PDB file of N, CA, C and O in Angstrom:
ATOM      1  N   MET A   1      11.572 -39.754  12.265  1.00  0.00           N
ATOM      2  CA  MET A   1      10.998 -40.330  13.103  1.00  0.00           C
ATOM      3  C   MET A   1       9.686 -40.854  13.502  1.00  0.00           C
ATOM      4  O   MET A   1       9.154 -39.744  13.492  1.00  0.00           O
ATOM      5  N   ARG A   2       8.800 -41.580  13.819  1.00  0.00           N
ATOM      6  CA  ARG A   2       7.900 -41.765  14.525  1.00  0.00           C
ATOM      7  C   ARG A   2       7.353 -41.335  15.678  1.00  0.00           C
ATOM      8  O   ARG A   2       7.622 -41.731  16.812  1.00  0.00           O
ATOM      9  N   LYS A   3       6.578 -40.513  15.352  1.00  0.00           N
ATOM     10  CA  LYS A   3       5.986 -40.441  16.667  1.00  0.00           C
ATOM     11  C   LYS A   3       5.039 -41.148  17.153  1.00  0.00           C
ATOM     12  O   LYS A   3       4.268 -41.529  16.272  1.00  0.00           O
ATOM     13  N   ARG A   4       4.645 -41.642  18.673  1.00  0.00           N
ATOM     14  CA  ARG A   4       4.129 -42.698  19.505  1.00  0.00           C
ATOM     15  C   ARG A   4       3.700 -42.321  20.073  1.00  0.00           C
ATOM     16  O   ARG A   4       4.267 -42.682  21.105  1.00  0.00           O
ATOM     17  N   PHE A   5       2.570 -41.412  20.472  1.00  0.00           N
ATOM     18  CA  PHE A   5       1.848 -41.219  21.741  1.00  0.00           C
ATOM     19  C   PHE A   5       0.639 -41.796  21.848  1.00  0.00           C
ATOM     20  O   PHE A   5      -0.363 -41.797  21.133  1.00  0.00           O
ATOM     21  N   GLY A   6       1.018 -42.454  23.230  1.00  0.00           N
ATOM     22  CA  GLY A   6      -0.283 -42.898  23.818  1.00  0.00           C
ATOM     23  C   GLY A   6       0.284 -44.180  24.201  1.00  0.00           C
ATOM     24  O   GLY A   6      -0.099 -44.887  25.134  1.00  0.00           O
ATOM     25  N   LEU A   7       1.120 -44.383  23.487  1.00  0.00           N
ATOM     26  CA  LEU A   7       1.013 -45.939  23.743  1.00  0.00           C
ATOM     27  C   LEU A   7       1.917 -46.480  25.232  1.00  0.00           C
ATOM     28  O   LEU A   7       2.989 -45.983  25.577  1.00  0.00           O
ATOM     29  N   LEU A   8       1.161 -47.651  26.013  1.00  0.00           N
ATOM     30  CA  LEU A   8       1.656 -48.109  26.945  1.00  0.00           C
ATOM     31  C   LEU A   8       2.858 -49.350  26.590  1.00  0.00           C
ATOM     32  O   LEU A   8       2.739 -50.252  25.760  1.00  0.00           O
ATOM     33  N   ASN A   9       3.971 -49.092  27.448  1.00  0.00           N
ATOM     34  CA  ASN A   9       4.949 -50.000  27.158  1.00  0.00           C
ATOM     35  C   ASN A   9       5.510 -50.875  28.747  1.00  0.00           C
ATOM     36  O   ASN A   9       5.819 -50.345  29.814  1.00  0.00           O
ATOM     37  N   ASN A  10       5.491 -51.949  28.488  1.00  0.00           N
ATOM     38  CA  ASN A  10       5.642 -52.842  29.658  1.00  0.00           C
ATOM     39  C   ASN A  10       6.799 -52.947  29.784  1.00  0.00           C
ATOM     40  O   ASN A  10       7.394 -54.014  29.936  1.00  0.00           O
ATOM     41  N   ILE A  11       7.230 -51.986  29.745  1.00  0.00           N
ATOM     42  CA  ILE A  11       9.548 -52.472  30.889  1.00  0.00           C
ATOM     43  C   ILE A  11       9.538 -51.425  31.660  1.00  0.00           C
ATOM     44  O   ILE A  11       8.672 -50.562  31.524  1.00  0.00           O
ATOM     45  N   ALA A  12      10.738 -51.323  32.814  1.00  0.00           N
ATOM     46  CA  ALA A  12      11.140 -50.441  32.972  1.00  0.00           C
ATOM     47  C   ALA A  12      12.342 -49.847  33.010  1.00  0.00           C
ATOM     48  O   ALA A  12      13.081 -50.693  33.512  1.00  0.00           O
ATOM     49  N   LEU A  13      12.959 -48.898  32.775  1.00  0.00           N
ATOM     50  CA  LEU A  13      14.092 -48.987  32.375  1.00  0.00           C
ATOM     51  C   LEU A  13      15.203 -49.219  33.865  1.00  0.00           C
ATOM     52  O   LEU A  13      14.832 -49.285  35.036  1.00  0.00           O
ATOM     53  N   TRP A  14      16.449 -49.297  33.400  1.00  0.00           N
ATOM     54  CA  TRP A  14      17.030 -49.865  34.001  1.00  0.00           C
ATOM     55  C   TRP A  14      18.395 -49.655  34.300  1.00  0.00           C
ATOM     56  O   TRP A  14      18.498 -48.460  34.579  1.00  0.00           O
ATOM     57  N   HIS A  15      19.438 -50.182  34.377  1.00  0.00           N
ATOM     58  CA  HIS A  15      21.223 -49.613  33.457  1.00  0.00           C
ATOM     59  C   HIS A  15      21.546 -50.857  32.769  1.00  0.00           C
ATOM     60  O   HIS A  15      22.624 -50.927  32.178  1.00  0.00           O
ATOM     61  N   TYR A  16      20.322 -52.369  32.778  1.00  0.00           N
ATOM     62  CA  TYR A  16      20.897 -53.636  32.103  1.00  0.00           C
ATOM     63  C   TYR A  16      19.596 -54.122  31.248  1.00  0.00           C
ATOM     64  O   TYR A  16      18.605 -53.408  31.404  1.00  0.00           O
ATOM     65  N   SER A  17      19.475 -55.082  30.486  1.00  0.00           N
ATOM     66  CA  SER A  17      18.068 -55.613  29.402  1.00  0.00           C
ATOM     67  C   SER A  17      18.482 -56.816  30.034  1.00  0.00           C
ATOM     68  O   SER A  17      19.677 -57.108  29.987  1.00  0.00           O
ATOM     69  N   GLY A  18      17.522 -57.702  30.729  1.00  0.00           N
ATOM     70  CA  GLY A  18      16.404 -58.139  31.533  1.00  0.00           C
ATOM     71  C   GLY A  18      15.407 -58.852  31.943  1.00  0.00           C
ATOM     72  O   GLY A  18      14.302 -59.093  31.457  1.00  0.00           O
ATOM     73  N   THR A  19      15.960 -59.178  32.953  1.00  0.00           N
ATOM     74  CA  THR A  19      14.609 -58.803  33.926  1.00  0.00           C
ATOM     75  C   THR A  19      15.358 -58.563  35.269  1.00  0.00           C
ATOM     76  O   THR A  19      16.569 -58.756  35.375  1.00  0.00           O
ATOM     77  N   ALA A  20      14.548 -58.121  36.313  1.00  0.00           N
ATOM     78  CA  ALA A  20      14.497 -57.764  37.443  1.00  0.00           C
ATOM     79  C   ALA A  20      13.795 -58.605  38.396  1.00  0.00           C
ATOM     80  O   ALA A  20      12.934 -59.153  37.707  1.00  0.00           O
ATOM     81  N   ASP A  21      13.649 -59.101  39.828  1.00  0.00           N
ATOM     82  CA  ASP A  21      12.655 -59.088  41.104  1.00  0.00           C
ATOM     83  C   ASP A  21      12.218 -57.774  41.701  1.00  0.00           C
ATOM     84  O   ASP A  21      12.951 -57.008  42.326  1.00  0.00           O
ATOM     85  N   PHE A  22      10.341 -57.522  41.312  1.00  0.00           N
ATOM     86  CA  PHE A  22      10.524 -56.465  42.023  1.00  0.00           C
ATOM     87  C   PHE A  22       9.611 -56.992  43.351  1.00  0.00           C
ATOM     88  O   PHE A  22       8.668 -57.782  43.308  1.00  0.00           O
ATOM     89  N   VAL A  23      10.203 -56.282  44.604  1.00  0.00           N
ATOM     90  CA  VAL A  23       9.623 -56.497  45.287  1.00  0.00           C
ATOM     91  C   VAL A  23       8.350 -56.316  46.403  1.00  0.00           C
ATOM     92  O   VAL A  23       8.704 -55.917  47.512  1.00  0.00           O
ATOM     93  N   GLU A  24       6.962 -56.564  46.211  1.00  0.00           N
ATOM     94  CA  GLU A  24       5.766 -56.363  46.612  1.00  0.00           C
ATOM     95  C   GLU A  24       6.155 -56.500  48.081  1.00  0.00           C
ATOM     96  O   GLU A  24       6.850 -57.388  48.573  1.00  0.00           O
ATOM     97  N   ASN A  25       5.622 -55.535  48.651  1.00  0.00           N
ATOM     98  CA  ASN A  25       5.540 -55.158  50.012  1.00  0.00           C
ATOM     99  C   ASN A  25       4.017 -55.154  50.971  1.00  0.00           C
ATOM    100  O   ASN A  25       3.190 -54.307  50.633  1.00  0.00           O
ATOM    101  N   ALA A  26       3.776 -55.777  51.758  1.00  0.00           N
ATOM    102  CA  ALA A  26       2.615 -55.660  52.657  1.00  0.00           C
ATOM    103  C   ALA A  26       1.749 -54.530  51.758  1.00  0.00           C
ATOM    104  O   ALA A  26       0.894 -54.696  50.889  1.00  0.00           O
ATOM    105  N   GLU A  27       2.394 -53.185  52.398  1.00  0.00           N
ATOM    106  CA  GLU A  27       2.180 -51.780  51.686  1.00  0.00           C
ATOM    107  C   GLU A  27       2.864 -51.436  51.094  1.00  0.00           C
ATOM    108  O   GLU A  27       4.065 -51.217  51.251  1.00  0.00           O
ATOM    109  N   SER A  28       1.983 -51.288  50.021  1.00  0.00           N
ATOM    110  CA  SER A  28       2.179 -50.772  48.398  1.00  0.00           C
ATOM    111  C   SER A  28       3.427 -49.400  48.585  1.00  0.00           C
ATOM    112  O   SER A  28       4.581 -49.687  48.266  1.00  0.00           O
ATOM    113  N   VAL A  29       3.162 -48.075  49.057  1.00  0.00           N
ATOM    114  CA  VAL A  29       5.293 -47.210  49.338  1.00  0.00           C
ATOM    115  C   VAL A  29       5.846 -47.502  49.473  1.00  0.00           C
ATOM    116  O   VAL A  29       6.694 -46.612  49.550  1.00  0.00           O
ATOM    117  N   MET A  30       6.658 -49.254  49.801  1.00  0.00           N
ATOM    118  CA  MET A  30       7.370 -50.100  50.281  1.00  0.00           C
ATOM    119  C   MET A  30       8.061 -51.019  49.149  1.00  0.00           C
ATOM    120  O   MET A  30       9.190 -51.503  49.070  1.00  0.00           O
ATOM    121  N   SER A  31       6.856 -51.069  48.248  1.00  0.00           N
ATOM    122  CA  SER A  31       7.136 -52.202  47.069  1.00  0.00           C
ATOM    123  C   SER A  31       7.894 -51.733  46.429  1.00  0.00           C
ATOM    124  O   SER A  31       7.428 -50.666  46.028  1.00  0.00           O
ATOM    125  N   SER A  32       9.222 -51.953  45.919  1.00  0.00           N
ATOM    126  CA  SER A  32      10.119 -51.731  44.958  1.00  0.00           C
ATOM    127  C   SER A  32      11.419 -52.915  44.668  1.00  0.00           C
ATOM    128  O   SER A  32      11.665 -53.915  45.342  1.00  0.00           O
ATOM    129  N   PHE A  33      12.000 -52.506  43.661  1.00  0.00           N
ATOM    130  CA  PHE A  33      13.663 -53.127  43.070  1.00  0.00           C
ATOM    131  C   PHE A  33      14.065 -53.463  44.769  1.00  0.00           C
ATOM    132  O   PHE A  33      13.937 -54.411  45.544  1.00  0.00           O
ATOM    133  N   LEU A  34      14.427 -52.558  44.792  1.00  0.00           N
ATOM    134  CA  LEU A  34      15.067 -52.237  46.367  1.00  0.00           C
ATOM    135  C   LEU A  34      14.486 -53.654  47.631  1.00  0.00           C
ATOM    136  O   LEU A  34      13.360 -53.991  47.995  1.00  0.00           O
ATOM    137  N   GLU A  35      15.880 -54.172  47.989  1.00  0.00           N
ATOM    138  CA  GLU A  35      15.528 -55.419  48.748  1.00  0.00           C
ATOM    139  C   GLU A  35      15.319 -54.160  50.156  1.00  0.00           C
ATOM    140  O   GLU A  35      15.604 -52.964  50.090  1.00  0.00           O
ATOM    141  N   SER A  36      14.726 -54.929  51.389  1.00  0.00           N
ATOM    142  CA  SER A  36      14.241 -53.945  52.447  1.00  0.00           C
ATOM    143  C   SER A  36      15.419 -54.029  53.182  1.00  0.00           C
ATOM    144  O   SER A  36      16.326 -54.850  53.323  1.00  0.00           O
ATOM    145  N   GLY A  37      15.063 -52.689  53.700  1.00  0.00           N
ATOM    146  CA  GLY A  37      16.167 -52.427  55.251  1.00  0.00           C
ATOM    147  C   GLY A  37      15.864 -53.182  56.202  1.00  0.00           C
ATOM    148  O   GLY A  37      15.158 -54.181  56.343  1.00  0.00           O
ATOM    149  N   PRO A  38      16.731 -52.333  57.063  1.00  0.00           N
ATOM    150  CA  PRO A  38      16.703 -53.334  58.892  1.00  0.00           C
ATOM    151  C   PRO A  38      15.179 -52.618  59.411  1.00  0.00           C
ATOM    152  O   PRO A  38      14.427 -53.205  60.189  1.00  0.00           O
ATOM    153  N   ASP A  39      14.854 -51.094  58.764  1.00  0.00           N
ATOM    154  CA  ASP A  39      14.131 -50.207  59.095  1.00  0.00           C
ATOM    155  C   ASP A  39      12.732 -50.505  58.815  1.00  0.00           C
ATOM    156  O   ASP A  39      11.796 -49.959  59.399  1.00  0.00           O
ATOM    157  N   ASN A  40      12.599 -51.550  57.734  1.00  0.00           N
ATOM    158  CA  ASN A  40      11.364 -52.136  56.833  1.00  0.00           C
ATOM    159  C   ASN A  40       9.928 -52.242  58.301  1.00  0.00           C
ATOM    160  O   ASN A  40       9.807 -52.915  59.325  1.00  0.00           O
ATOM    161  N   TRP A  41       9.233 -51.344  57.725  1.00  0.00           N
ATOM    162  CA  TRP A  41       8.386 -51.579  58.863  1.00  0.00           C
ATOM    163  C   TRP A  41       6.933 -52.873  58.174  1.00  0.00           C
ATOM    164  O   TRP A  41       5.839 -53.156  58.663  1.00  0.00           O
ATOM    165  N   THR A  42       7.468 -53.250  57.187  1.00  0.00           N
ATOM    166  CA  THR A  42       5.827 -54.231  56.378  1.00  0.00           C
ATOM    167  C   THR A  42       7.031 -55.215  56.163  1.00  0.00           C
ATOM    168  O   THR A  42       8.253 -55.156  56.294  1.00  0.00           O
ATOM    169  N   SER A  43       5.996 -56.259  55.724  1.00  0.00           N
ATOM    170  CA  SER A  43       6.735 -57.452  55.406  1.00  0.00           C
ATOM    171  C   SER A  43       6.229 -57.611  53.204  1.00  0.00           C
ATOM    172  O   SER A  43       5.357 -57.100  52.502  1.00  0.00           O
ATOM    173  N   VAL A  44       6.881 -58.162  53.060  1.00  0.00           N
ATOM    174  CA  VAL A  44       7.609 -58.881  51.630  1.00  0.00           C
ATOM    175  C   VAL A  44       6.239 -60.220  50.981  1.00  0.00           C
ATOM    176  O   VAL A  44       6.304 -61.413  51.278  1.00  0.00           O
ATOM    177  N   GLU A  45       5.088 -59.585  50.061  1.00  0.00           N
ATOM    178  CA  GLU A  45       4.499 -60.465  49.992  1.00  0.00           C
ATOM    179  C   GLU A  45       4.377 -61.930  48.606  1.00  0.00           C
ATOM    180  O   GLU A  45       3.845 -63.016  48.376  1.00  0.00           O
ATOM    181  N   GLN A  46       5.508 -60.687  47.930  1.00  0.00           N
ATOM    182  CA  GLN A  46       5.893 -61.308  46.506  1.00  0.00           C
ATOM    183  C   GLN A  46       6.946 -60.730  45.952  1.00  0.00           C
ATOM    184  O   GLN A  46       7.429 -59.598  45.945  1.00  0.00           O
ATOM    185  N   ARG A  47       7.176 -61.690  45.520  1.00  0.00           N
ATOM    186  CA  ARG A  47       8.460 -61.039  43.724  1.00  0.00           C
ATOM    187  C   ARG A  47       8.532 -61.509  42.570  1.00  0.00           C
ATOM    188  O   ARG A  47       8.894 -62.564  42.049  1.00  0.00           O
ATOM    189  N   ILE A  48       7.996 -60.241  42.162  1.00  0.00           N
ATOM    190  CA  ILE A  48       7.871 -60.594  40.430  1.00  0.00           C
ATOM    191  C   ILE A  48       8.652 -60.314  39.564  1.00  0.00           C
ATOM    192  O   ILE A  48       9.425 -59.410  39.245  1.00  0.00           O
ATOM    193  N   PRO A  49       8.400 -61.009  39.325  1.00  0.00           N
ATOM    194  CA  PRO A  49       9.858 -61.045  37.647  1.00  0.00           C
ATOM    195  C   PRO A  49       9.537 -59.773  37.110  1.00  0.00           C
ATOM    196  O   PRO A  49       8.309 -59.693  37.125  1.00  0.00           O
ATOM    197  N   VAL A  50      10.206 -58.386  36.484  1.00  0.00           N
ATOM    198  CA  VAL A  50       9.848 -57.458  35.760  1.00  0.00           C
ATOM    199  C   VAL A  50      10.570 -57.380  34.204  1.00  0.00           C
ATOM    200  O   VAL A  50      11.642 -57.976  34.314  1.00  0.00           O
ATOM    201  N   VAL A  51      10.386 -56.812  32.605  1.00  0.00           N
ATOM    202  CA  VAL A  51      11.109 -56.729  31.869  1.00  0.00           C
ATOM    203  C   VAL A  51      11.944 -55.773  32.087  1.00  0.00           C
ATOM    204  O   VAL A  51      11.377 -54.719  32.376  1.00  0.00           O
ATOM    205  N   VAL A  52      13.133 -55.724  32.060  1.00  0.00           N
ATOM    206  CA  VAL A  52      13.558 -54.302  32.752  1.00  0.00           C
ATOM    207  C   VAL A  52      14.778 -54.044  31.535  1.00  0.00           C
ATOM    208  O   VAL A  52      15.600 -54.957  31.471  1.00  0.00           O
ATOM    209  N   GLY A  53      14.920 -53.208  30.833  1.00  0.00           N
ATOM    210  CA  GLY A  53      15.988 -52.427  29.959  1.00  0.00           C
ATOM    211  C   GLY A  53      16.445 -51.228  29.764  1.00  0.00           C
ATOM    212  O   GLY A  53      16.050 -50.355  30.537  1.00  0.00           O
ATOM    213  N   THR A  54      17.172 -50.954  28.938  1.00  0.00           N
ATOM    214  CA  THR A  54      18.347 -49.584  28.673  1.00  0.00           C
ATOM    215  C   THR A  54      16.684 -48.150  28.087  1.00  0.00           C
ATOM    216  O   THR A  54      15.631 -48.649  27.690  1.00  0.00           O
ATOM    217  N   LEU A  55      16.748 -47.414  28.125  1.00  0.00           N
ATOM    218  CA  LEU A  55      16.461 -46.317  27.530  1.00  0.00           C
ATOM    219  C   LEU A  55      17.408 -46.280  26.712  1.00  0.00           C
ATOM    220  O   LEU A  55      16.793 -45.824  25.749  1.00  0.00           O
ATOM    221  N   ASP A  56      18.788 -46.457  26.239  1.00  0.00           N
ATOM    222  CA  ASP A  56      18.979 -46.804  24.871  1.00  0.00           C
ATOM    223  C   ASP A  56      18.720 -47.737  23.823  1.00  0.00           C
ATOM    224  O   ASP A  56      18.759 -47.742  22.592  1.00  0.00           O
ATOM    225  N   ASP A  57      18.396 -48.653  24.898  1.00  0.00           N
ATOM    226  CA  ASP A  57      17.948 -50.354  23.827  1.00  0.00           C
ATOM    227  C   ASP A  57      16.559 -49.497  24.092  1.00  0.00           C
ATOM    228  O   ASP A  57      16.170 -50.651  24.273  1.00  0.00           O
ATOM    229  N   TYR A  58      15.689 -48.833  24.248  1.00  0.00           N
ATOM    230  CA  TYR A  58      14.786 -48.674  23.845  1.00  0.00           C
ATOM    231  C   TYR A  58      13.932 -47.768  22.881  1.00  0.00           C
ATOM    232  O   TYR A  58      12.936 -48.099  22.237  1.00  0.00           O
ATOM    233  N   CYS A  59      14.540 -46.585  22.936  1.00  0.00           N
ATOM    234  CA  CYS A  59      14.921 -45.552  21.655  1.00  0.00           C
ATOM    235  C   CYS A  59      15.486 -46.289  20.194  1.00  0.00           C
ATOM    236  O   CYS A  59      15.055 -45.846  19.130  1.00  0.00           O
ATOM    237  N   LEU A  60      16.564 -47.542  20.197  1.00  0.00           N
ATOM    238  CA  LEU A  60      16.788 -47.696  19.365  1.00  0.00           C
ATOM    239  C   LEU A  60      15.959 -48.911  18.500  1.00  0.00           C
ATOM    240  O   LEU A  60      16.029 -49.117  17.289  1.00  0.00           O
ATOM    241  N   ASP A  61      14.937 -49.842  19.780  1.00  0.00           N
ATOM    242  CA  ASP A  61      13.941 -51.021  19.702  1.00  0.00           C
ATOM    243  C   ASP A  61      12.901 -50.014  18.687  1.00  0.00           C
ATOM    244  O   ASP A  61      12.292 -50.507  17.737  1.00  0.00           O
ATOM    245  N   ASN A  62      12.795 -48.369  19.092  1.00  0.00           N
ATOM    246  CA  ASN A  62      11.668 -47.689  18.832  1.00  0.00           C
ATOM    247  C   ASN A  62      10.943 -46.497  17.933  1.00  0.00           C
ATOM    248  O   ASN A  62       9.867 -45.944  17.708  1.00  0.00           O
ATOM    249  N   LEU A  63      12.837 -46.531  17.475  1.00  0.00           N
ATOM    250  CA  LEU A  63      13.024 -44.973  16.242  1.00  0.00           C
ATOM    251  C   LEU A  63      13.081 -43.824  17.246  1.00  0.00           C
ATOM    252  O   LEU A  63      12.584 -42.762  16.872  1.00  0.00           O
ATOM    253  N   VAL A  64      13.605 -43.882  18.438  1.00  0.00           N
ATOM    254  CA  VAL A  64      13.351 -42.580  18.713  1.00  0.00           C
ATOM    255  C   VAL A  64      14.994 -42.389  18.521  1.00  0.00           C
ATOM    256  O   VAL A  64      16.030 -43.028  18.710  1.00  0.00           O
ATOM    257  N   ASP A  65      14.575 -41.143  18.042  1.00  0.00           N
ATOM    258  CA  ASP A  65      16.275 -40.002  17.861  1.00  0.00           C
ATOM    259  C   ASP A  65      16.656 -39.512  18.280  1.00  0.00           C
ATOM    260  O   ASP A  65      17.883 -39.433  18.339  1.00  0.00           O
ATOM    261  N   ARG A  66      15.556 -38.583  19.088  1.00  0.00           N
ATOM    262  CA  ARG A  66      15.657 -37.102  19.886  1.00  0.00           C
ATOM    263  C   ARG A  66      14.529 -37.618  21.204  1.00  0.00           C
ATOM    264  O   ARG A  66      13.574 -38.392  21.271  1.00  0.00           O
ATOM    265  N   ILE A  67      15.365 -36.563  22.306  1.00  0.00           N
ATOM    266  CA  ILE A  67      14.169 -36.877  23.476  1.00  0.00           C
ATOM    267  C   ILE A  67      14.359 -35.491  24.194  1.00  0.00           C
ATOM    268  O   ILE A  67      15.225 -35.253  25.036  1.00  0.00           O
ATOM    269  N   ASP A  68      13.215 -34.438  23.630  1.00  0.00           N
ATOM    270  CA  ASP A  68      13.649 -33.244  23.900  1.00  0.00           C
ATOM    271  C   ASP A  68      13.670 -33.183  25.603  1.00  0.00           C
ATOM    272  O   ASP A  68      14.720 -33.025  26.225  1.00  0.00           O
ATOM    273  N   LEU A  69      12.594 -33.304  26.130  1.00  0.00           N
ATOM    274  CA  LEU A  69      12.869 -33.953  27.369  1.00  0.00           C
ATOM    275  C   LEU A  69      12.290 -35.030  28.565  1.00  0.00           C
ATOM    276  O   LEU A  69      11.141 -35.368  28.281  1.00  0.00           O
ATOM    277  N   LEU A  70      12.593 -35.414  29.336  1.00  0.00           N
ATOM    278  CA  LEU A  70      12.680 -36.791  29.707  1.00  0.00           C
ATOM    279  C   LEU A  70      12.542 -36.618  31.342  1.00  0.00           C
ATOM    280  O   LEU A  70      13.435 -36.010  31.933  1.00  0.00           O
ATOM    281  N   LYS A  71      11.196 -37.263  32.214  1.00  0.00           N
ATOM    282  CA  LYS A  71      11.302 -36.834  33.431  1.00  0.00           C
ATOM    283  C   LYS A  71      11.413 -38.410  34.247  1.00  0.00           C
ATOM    284  O   LYS A  71      10.478 -39.212  34.233  1.00  0.00           O
ATOM    285  N   LEU A  72      12.582 -38.635  34.863  1.00  0.00           N
ATOM    286  CA  LEU A  72      12.769 -39.971  35.474  1.00  0.00           C
ATOM    287  C   LEU A  72      12.276 -39.833  37.043  1.00  0.00           C
ATOM    288  O   LEU A  72      12.740 -38.932  37.742  1.00  0.00           O
ATOM    289  N   ASP A  73      11.196 -40.888  37.622  1.00  0.00           N
ATOM    290  CA  ASP A  73      11.503 -40.355  39.290  1.00  0.00           C
ATOM    291  C   ASP A  73      12.056 -42.242  39.544  1.00  0.00           C
ATOM    292  O   ASP A  73      11.180 -43.042  39.215  1.00  0.00           O
ATOM    293  N   THR A  74      12.797 -42.590  39.842  1.00  0.00           N
ATOM    294  CA  THR A  74      12.804 -43.719  39.603  1.00  0.00           C
ATOM    295  C   THR A  74      14.038 -44.295  41.517  1.00  0.00           C
ATOM    296  O   THR A  74      14.748 -45.253  41.825  1.00  0.00           O
ATOM    297  N   GLN A  75      13.593 -43.008  42.193  1.00  0.00           N
ATOM    298  CA  GLN A  75      13.914 -42.971  43.367  1.00  0.00           C
ATOM    299  C   GLN A  75      15.733 -43.489  43.842  1.00  0.00           C
ATOM    300  O   GLN A  75      16.490 -44.333  44.321  1.00  0.00           O
ATOM    301  N   GLY A  76      15.556 -42.263  43.267  1.00  0.00           N
ATOM    302  CA  GLY A  76      17.726 -41.946  43.558  1.00  0.00           C
ATOM    303  C   GLY A  76      18.556 -42.890  42.709  1.00  0.00           C
ATOM    304  O   GLY A  76      19.768 -43.016  42.884  1.00  0.00           O
ATOM    305  N   PHE A  77      17.705 -43.711  41.557  1.00  0.00           N
ATOM    306  CA  PHE A  77      18.896 -44.579  40.923  1.00  0.00           C
ATOM    307  C   PHE A  77      18.759 -43.613  39.385  1.00  0.00           C
ATOM    308  O   PHE A  77      19.040 -44.449  38.525  1.00  0.00           O
ATOM    309  N   GLU A  78      18.563 -42.723  38.904  1.00  0.00           N
ATOM    310  CA  GLU A  78      18.482 -42.016  37.680  1.00  0.00           C
ATOM    311  C   GLU A  78      19.984 -41.812  37.359  1.00  0.00           C
ATOM    312  O   GLU A  78      20.153 -41.000  36.450  1.00  0.00           O
ATOM    313  N   PRO A  79      21.021 -42.298  37.830  1.00  0.00           N
ATOM    314  CA  PRO A  79      22.090 -42.264  36.684  1.00  0.00           C
ATOM    315  C   PRO A  79      21.959 -43.893  36.192  1.00  0.00           C
ATOM    316  O   PRO A  79      21.977 -44.301  35.031  1.00  0.00           O
ATOM    317  N   ASN A  80      21.817 -44.724  37.490  1.00  0.00           N
ATOM    318  CA  ASN A  80      21.880 -46.028  36.579  1.00  0.00           C
ATOM    319  C   ASN A  80      20.871 -46.156  35.444  1.00  0.00           C
ATOM    320  O   ASN A  80      21.234 -47.048  34.677  1.00  0.00           O
ATOM    321  N   VAL A  81      19.650 -45.538  35.042  1.00  0.00           N
ATOM    322  CA  VAL A  81      18.477 -45.588  34.178  1.00  0.00           C
ATOM    323  C   VAL A  81      19.202 -44.841  32.749  1.00  0.00           C
ATOM    324  O   VAL A  81      18.532 -44.678  31.729  1.00  0.00           O
TER     325      VAL A  81
END
């Protein structure tokens, strides 16, 4: 296995590979891949297409054969990732 530390990857982990719209709101704390609900107190500024992929595909593409520790913060979407 190659160890690759310090590399940045321009991809979001998701439950499929492709693209998804990131909803950028006027208040950055409300920006998300999720659509705003009826209690939204800010406005949508733009939708940005983002490359998304699965953790399995990332590991295959980057020769990762083992993960000792994985920290996710996906706002409740950990099972999808």
